[in-house]
C-alpha positions as CSV (number, residue, x, y, z in Angstrom):
1,M,116.2,108.8,80.2
2,K,118.1,111.8,79.0
3,N,119.7,115.0,80.4
4,I,120.3,113.5,83.9
5,K,122.4,115.9,85.9
6,S,121.8,114.5,89.5
7,I,120.5,111.3,91.1
8,I,118.4,110.8,94.2
9,F,118.6,107.3,95.8
10,D,116.2,105.5,98.2
11,L,118.0,103.6,101.0
12,G,116.1,100.5,101.9
13,V,116.2,97.7,99.2
14,V,117.8,100.0,96.6
15,L,121.1,100.2,98.6
16,L,120.6,98.6,102.0
17,N,119.1,95.1,101.9
18,I,115.8,94.8,103.7
19,D,113.6,91.9,104.7
20,D,110.3,93.1,106.0
21,Q,109.1,89.6,106.6
22,K,111.6,89.2,109.5
23,T,110.0,92.1,111.3
24,I,106.5,90.8,110.6
25,N,107.6,87.4,112.0
26,E,109.1,89.0,115.2
27,F,105.9,91.1,115.7
28,H,103.9,87.9,115.4
29,K,106.0,86.3,118.1
30,L,105.3,89.2,120.4
31,G,101.6,88.5,120.1
32,I,100.6,91.1,117.6
33,S,97.5,89.8,115.8
34,K,97.5,90.2,112.0
35,A,101.2,91.3,112.1
36,S,101.3,91.6,108.3
37,E,98.5,94.2,108.4
38,F,100.1,95.9,111.4
39,Y,103.3,96.5,109.4
40,S,104.4,95.6,105.9
41,K,106.1,97.2,102.9
42,K,102.7,98.1,101.3
43,K,100.7,98.9,104.4
44,Q,101.5,100.0,107.9
45,T,99.6,101.5,110.9
46,N,99.9,105.2,111.5
47,I,102.3,104.9,114.4
48,F,105.1,104.0,111.9
49,N,104.3,107.0,109.8
50,L,104.5,109.3,112.8
51,L,107.9,107.8,113.8
52,E,109.2,108.3,110.3
53,C,108.2,111.9,110.3
54,G,109.9,112.6,113.6
55,E,106.5,113.5,115.2
56,I,106.8,111.1,118.1
57,S,109.7,110.0,120.4
58,E,111.3,106.5,120.4
59,E,109.8,106.0,123.9
60,Y,106.3,106.9,122.8
61,F,106.6,104.5,119.8
62,V,107.7,101.6,122.0
63,K,104.9,102.2,124.5
64,K,102.3,102.3,121.7
65,I,103.6,99.0,120.2
66,Q,103.6,97.4,123.7
67,L,99.8,98.0,123.8
68,S,99.4,95.6,120.9
69,C,101.8,93.0,122.4
70,K,101.7,90.5,125.2
71,N,104.0,91.8,127.9
72,A,106.8,92.6,125.4
73,S,109.8,94.5,126.8
74,K,111.4,97.6,125.1
75,K,114.4,95.4,124.1
76,Q,112.1,92.8,122.4
77,I,110.2,95.5,120.5
78,L,113.4,97.2,119.3
79,F,114.8,93.8,118.2
80,A,111.6,93.1,116.3
81,W,111.5,96.5,114.6
82,N,115.2,96.3,113.6
83,A,115.0,92.7,112.4
84,L,114.2,93.9,108.8
85,L,117.6,95.6,108.5
86,Q,120.1,93.4,106.6
87,D,123.5,94.1,104.9
88,L,124.9,96.9,102.8
89,P,126.8,95.3,99.9
90,Q,130.2,96.7,99.1
91,E,129.5,96.7,95.4
92,R,126.7,99.2,95.9
93,I,129.1,101.5,97.8
94,E,131.6,101.3,94.9
95,L,128.8,102.1,92.5
96,L,127.9,105.3,94.4
97,K,131.6,106.3,94.5
98,N,131.8,105.9,90.7
99,L,128.6,107.8,90.1
100,K,129.7,110.6,92.4
101,R,132.6,111.4,90.0
102,K,130.0,112.4,87.4
103,Y,126.8,113.4,89.2
104,P,125.8,115.0,92.5
105,I,124.0,112.3,94.4
106,Y,121.5,112.5,97.2
107,L,119.8,110.0,99.6
108,L,116.1,110.3,100.4
109,S,114.8,107.7,102.8
110,N,111.6,107.1,104.8
111,T,113.3,106.1,108.0
112,N,113.5,106.7,111.7
113,S,116.0,107.3,114.5
114,I,115.7,103.7,115.7
115,H,116.6,102.2,112.4
116,I,119.4,104.6,111.7
117,S,121.0,103.9,115.1
118,E,120.8,100.1,114.3
119,F,122.1,100.6,110.8
120,R,125.1,102.4,112.1
121,R,125.7,99.7,114.7
122,K,125.2,96.9,112.2
123,I,127.6,98.0,109.5
124,G,130.0,99.8,111.9
125,E,130.6,103.5,112.5
126,E,133.6,103.7,110.1
127,L,131.6,102.3,107.1
128,Y,128.5,104.3,108.0
129,I,130.5,107.5,107.9
130,E,132.1,106.5,104.6
131,F,128.7,105.7,103.2
132,Y,127.0,108.9,104.5
133,N,129.8,111.1,103.1
134,I,129.5,109.7,99.6
135,F,126.3,111.7,99.1
136,N,126.2,115.4,98.5
137,K,123.5,115.5,101.1
138,V,121.4,112.9,103.0
139,Y,117.7,113.5,103.7
140,Y,116.1,111.2,106.3
141,S,112.3,111.6,106.7
142,H,112.4,111.9,110.5
143,K,114.9,114.7,110.2
144,I,113.1,116.7,107.5
145,G,109.6,116.1,108.9
146,N,108.3,114.7,105.6
147,R,108.1,111.3,104.0
148,K,107.7,110.0,100.5
149,P,105.5,110.1,98.4
150,N,104.6,113.6,99.8
151,A,105.6,116.2,97.3
152,E,107.2,118.3,100.1
153,A,109.8,115.6,100.7
154,F,111.0,115.9,97.1
155,K,110.7,119.7,97.0
156,I,113.0,120.1,99.9
157,I,115.8,118.4,97.9
158,L,115.0,120.2,94.7
159,E,114.9,123.7,96.3
160,E,117.8,123.3,98.6
161,N,120.1,122.2,95.8
162,N,118.6,124.2,92.9
163,L,117.7,121.1,91.0
164,K,115.4,121.1,88.0
165,P,113.0,118.1,88.2
166,N,113.4,117.1,84.6
167,E,117.2,116.8,85.1
168,V,116.9,114.6,88.2
169,L,116.8,110.8,88.3
170,F,115.0,109.2,91.3
171,I,115.4,105.5,92.1
172,D,113.1,103.7,94.5
173,D,111.6,100.3,95.0
174,S,108.1,101.6,96.0
175,P,105.6,102.3,93.2
176,Q,103.9,104.9,95.4
177,H,107.1,106.9,95.8
178,I,107.8,106.7,92.1
179,E,104.4,108.2,91.3
180,G,105.0,110.9,93.8
181,A,108.2,111.9,92.1
182,K,106.7,111.7,88.6
183,R,103.9,114.1,89.6
184,L,106.7,116.7,90.1
185,G,108.3,116.0,86.8
186,I,111.2,114.0,88.2
187,Q,112.6,111.3,85.9
188,S,112.1,108.0,87.9
189,H,113.0,104.4,87.8
190,H,111.1,101.8,89.8
191,L,113.5,99.1,91.0
192,E,111.7,95.8,90.5
193,D,112.1,92.8,92.9
194,N,114.3,91.0,90.3
195,E,116.6,94.1,89.7
196,K,119.7,95.2,91.5
197,I,120.9,98.8,91.5
198,T,124.3,97.6,90.2
199,T,122.8,96.3,87.0
200,L,121.0,99.5,86.0
201,F,124.0,101.6,85.1
202,P,125.1,102.9,82.7
203,D,122.1,101.8,80.5
204,I,119.5,103.6,82.5
205,I,120.9,107.0,81.8
206,L,122.1,106.5,78.2
């Protein structure tokens, strides 16, 4: 990859460790049949897409999930939904700081208000603010009303920051999101299951 002048990072898996199976397991405990089809990394029911685009409230989301459960409380559903969120390794924060010295960096994440609130609580407000402020700008899908791999999600970043697609590097763990970026001419790297973001630099951009 050549002529990279800015970098767009995904959040989940790429920077923040995620374990989707934990949420699948918790949904199963709540009585959701075929929990892995209800929600997974590769496939999810539309209620999750609506939440990630900010089209429904947290309350509506919880009530809809309750319809698929056996007498689950709001607290139980939120616990199950947040179970996938894990840790944010310090080495990845340091990597971002080092890259920021040379490149404008951006965050583009398919996420939702429930997960961001739990993410802040889990790592602590001080670390969250430090992490957030490393980026030139953060784009959460529920805030911008668009999610990857939709072209509009990428175009918002490109247009707001006057970025040329062929001068941008996008890193994500989802093949679908990578293909969405490539269709716009964005240089992209699919982070494989056996890869870590800290092992990619500087080789990836030389």
